[in-house]
Structure formats: C-alpha cells, structure tokens
N, C-alpha and C positions, 0 to 999 in steps of 0.2 A: 718555764722560761721566764727569764728574769728581768728584772726591770732592766736593766741596760738593753737588754736585748728588743725589748716593747718600747724602748726610747727610740731607738732605732728603726724600729718598723714604721714609729709615729711620725717621725722626722722624713722618713722616705717617703709616704703615704701624704705627707705636707706639701712636700716639694714636687710630687706629680700632680696635685693639685694646682699648684701655682703654676707649672709650666703649661698645664691646659686651659687655665685661663689667658694665658698668655698667647693662644695659639690665632692664627689670623682666622677671623671671621668670614673672610671673602676669598675667592681667587685674586692672586697676586699677578699683576700684571708689570712684568719685568720691562725696568725703561732702559736700563744700561747694562755693561757688563760690570760695573761695578757695584749694581745694584743686586745684580744675580751672584756676584760671589758673597757678596753679605748675608744673601740668604742660604745659601750652604753653609756658610760659616754659623751663624743664629741657629739655625734647624738642623746641623749635621745629626744629631742623633735621633731625629725625624724622619720617614720618607717622605721624598720632596717628589709630587708628581708634577712633572715636567710636559705638557701640550705644545710642540713645535705646529707651528700654524702660520699661515698668509690669508689674507681677506679674500685675495682673487682664487681661493681653493673651496671648491663645490662640498669636497668629503671635509672638509676643517668646519665649513659651516654648518654642517651636518652635525657634525660630531659634537659641537658647541654646547646645544641644551644638555645634552647626554654629560658631559663633563659639568656641568654647570648644576644638575641634579647631584652628582656623588659629591661633588664639596658640599653642599648641603647638608648630606647626611652622613658625612667621612669626616666632617670639618675637626673633629675632636683626635682623628690618629693618622690624618696625611696633610701635608702642608699641598695645595693646588696651585699651580703657575703656569702662568701662559706667555711664551717667548714666539714672538711675530720673526719670522725668519726674514723677512725682507727689512725692516728695520736694526735687528742683531743676529747680522749673518756670522758674525765672529762667534757666538756662541753656538749655533747649529752645526760651523764647521768643527768645533772644538770635539763634537759627537758624534763626526761623520753623517748628520741628516740628511740623506739622498733624496726622501719622498716625505712627504707630508700629507695628511698629519700623522706624527710620531709623537708616541707618549712614553717618555724616559721615567723611570722609576730611581731614584739614587738616593743612597742613604752614605753616610758621612765620604761626600765626595767620590762614590762608586755606582755604577751603574747595576740594578740586580734584577730589574725586570725590561724588557723593550718590547713595544706593538708599533708595528709599523701599518697604518693603514687607520681607517674609519672602522670603529667595533660598536656593536650593541651595546645597552646598558646592561643587559642580564651576563653577558661576557665580561666587563670590566667590572660587577660586581662579585663575581667569580673570581677575578684575579685580587682586588682588594681584600677578600676575604681571607684567602691565601697567604698575602704577603703581612696581613693582621695577625697570623698565628705565627709568623716568624719574628715579631718586634718585641 
C-alpha cells in the first residue's frame, strides 16, 4: 500500500471521528419546519429516525421510553428526533402521516423504512441492526 493510499485512509478515519463527535447526544425535539429542514440538510448522510407523536396518544406515550432507550444505545449511528403532530402538522402532512405513533427512517431526504404503531424494544433493535448494515 502506498503512502498516498495510507494518507487517504487516515483522512477518512479522522473525518469519521469528527462526524461522530458532532452527533447529537440526545433526542432532538423538532421546534419548527425550518429546524426540521436544517436537520435533514445537516445530517443528510445519516439515518434520521423521526417519531411522530402527540401528547394525548396513549401508544405514543408507551413508545417514548423505548425510543429514549434506543437513542442512548445508538446515538453514534442514528439521529433520533420527535415531531409533535399537533404542533407541526405540516411536517406530518408532508409524509402523509395518518396514524400515530409513526416512526420514519430517513436518509438523504428519502424514507427508507416506516413503522406505523407502537412496537416493542426487540423489534426496533432488529430494525436498527438491519439499517446499520446498509449504512
């Protein structure tokens, strides 16, 4: 392997380390359409997991601790966000969300996976493991 090839590998690894350090350390609660759009732009190469929910939704409240646990375990691999459909209906309408909770997995502004309804921890773990292998 040439010195040039080794240098390219070192640079690529350094860039990956820097990007991982810039990953959010907690779930991002989307505050506006502009905030959401900037997240999609800033993290377009990562998978962004969006939990569409509402405060009055029982299954949403039941799913919240699972989502939080997954975020703690996978914060280096995925961006976790929450969108309250009552506060930001325009984002929910963009993706034609008709039932909540709905979890979207978005990469490069495209939906790569969708889950409608509250699911358990093990199911979400399997989905995340499969998605990790595609990244």
